C-alpha positions, -999 to +999 in steps of 0.1 A: -173-357+056-170-372+021-171-358-014-168-374-048-154-354-077-144-359-113-154-386-137-131-411-119-151-408-087-121-401-066-128-392-030-115-357-021-095-353+011-114-342+041-093-311+046-100-299+010-138-303+016-134-284+049-113-257+031-141-251+006-167-249+033-147-223+053-140-204+020-177-202+013-183-189+048-157-162+043-169-152+009-206-151+020-198-129+050-203-154+078-168-146+088-161-109+080-129-093+069-106-088+099-126-111+121-109-137+142-120-173+136-130-193+167-101-210+185-089-240+165-099-267+191-134-252+194-138-248+157-126-283+150-152-297+175-180-276+160-172-289+125-167-325+136-131-328+123-097-334+139-073-306+147-050-320+120-077-318+093-086-282+104-050-271+104-045-285+068-076-266+057-065-233+074-031-237+057-048-240+023-069-209+031-038-190+040-022-200+007-052-186-010-048-153+009-082-157+026-069-159+062-038-148+081-025-170+109-008-150+137+012-171+162-001-167+197-031-147+186-052-169+163-065-170+127-080-139+111-100-133+079-078-112+056-089-076+057-102-061+025-077-046+000-076-009-009-065+000-044-043+030-053-050+040-089-015+047-103-029+063-134-047+090-113-032+124-107-044+122-071-018+114-045-016+080-029-030+094+003-059+111-015-067+080-034-069+058-003-090+084+016-114+084-013-118+046-007-127+052+030-093+043+044-078+064+073-046+079+062-025+100+086+006+120+079+036+127+102+061+153+090+097+143+098+113+175+085+108+205+063+138+225+051+149+247+022+184+236+010+206+231-019+193+203-042+213+171-047+225+163-082+198+136-088+170+160-077+184+188-098+182+165-128+146+154-121+134+189-113+151+202-145+167+232-127+202+246-128+231+232-108+233+248-073+196+255-072+177+254-039+144+239-030+121+225-004+128+191+010+097+177+027+100+143+045+068+125+056+056+092+069+022+078+060+001+054+081-029+036+066-055+025+091-030+031+119-002+010+103+030+026+089+031+021+052+050+048+033+081+069+038+081+098+013+105+126+005+092+154-018+113+181-034+098+214-046+120+239-065+121+277-061+102+300-064+076+278-048+097+264-020+098+295+003+061+302-002+050+269+012+078+263+037+056+270+067+026+251+057+014+224+082+017+194+059+002+171+084-031+188+077-026+204+042-016+182+012+013+193-008-006+196-041-033+217-023-006+241-009+009+245-044-025+253-059-038+276-032-006+295-023+014+294-056-014+291-082+004+260-095-021+235-110-011+199-115-014+188-151+006+156-155+028+131-136+051+103-145+057+076-119+080+045-119+083+017-094+109-009-087+112-037-061+140-034-036+150-044-001+144-017+025+173+006+033+184+008+069+169+043+075+136+035+058+134+002+077+139+020+110+113+046+101+087+021+089+097-005+115+105-032+090+131-059+095+163-057+075+158-072+040+121-066+039+106-061+004+096-026-006+086-007-036+107+023-045+087+049-062+098+080-081+073+105-094+078+137-114+048+160-113+044+189-138+022+220-141+001+232-170+032+250-184+051+216-183+074+229-156+083+204-129+066+212-096+075+182-075+099+153-075+089+125-051+108+096-038+088+070-017+095+037+000+063+016+002+060-014+024+061-043+000+048-068+025+014-050+024+011-040-012+011-056-047+006-040-081-024-052-102-029-046-139-063-046-156-058-048-193-086-037-217-087-037-255-073-002-257-060+007-223-043-006-191-052+004-156-027-002-127-036-002-091-020-008-057-036-034-035-029-025+001-036-051+028-053-038+059 
């Protein structure tokens, strides 16, 4: 398996040629997203290369993000990515569902309580105010991905307290039960290491990278309706920016 490239006529290493061949098979759909490649020994024999050459090629594909090597299980084509449009007013869950991903919600707790100082500040309510604290866990395609705590001020809090939030989205409950339409939202993200509690909930090892998200959602009268705090598994997501002449679009890329 030889190849000559460049004006100098240098011979490319066999593993690089093999890497390109396997890359072409993946991109053309011969090996589909999420599919396991044949066992290494069998694959090497079918391609007429040594195990060492194959392993070098697979390592290169892994660096490119085209395959994932799982010790004891094999090598898998990287699943497709799902994008969360940060600029959209839809929630992360709604955005992913619109892309055909399966998003499930588990409610950890729902309670009306006195609001902490930071929440009071973000909800723009008076000191000592009460509100709804809604804690949820999101799974994407069966894998835990997001730990989210949402705060809703009175007078909306007691109205939606008994809603089944595993079935009904928070924004929908606010619109249908309180007549509160979403008009705008401001969201910020910062990279962090997972906290002990979020790590336990999302089953992430200590020190795992996460994105910490804060989102302030307002109604048509500019009153704050929801203050969200979310921990998003950083080992599965990255932020991508698409810059145009007069705008910028941000999206989450979520590995399957």
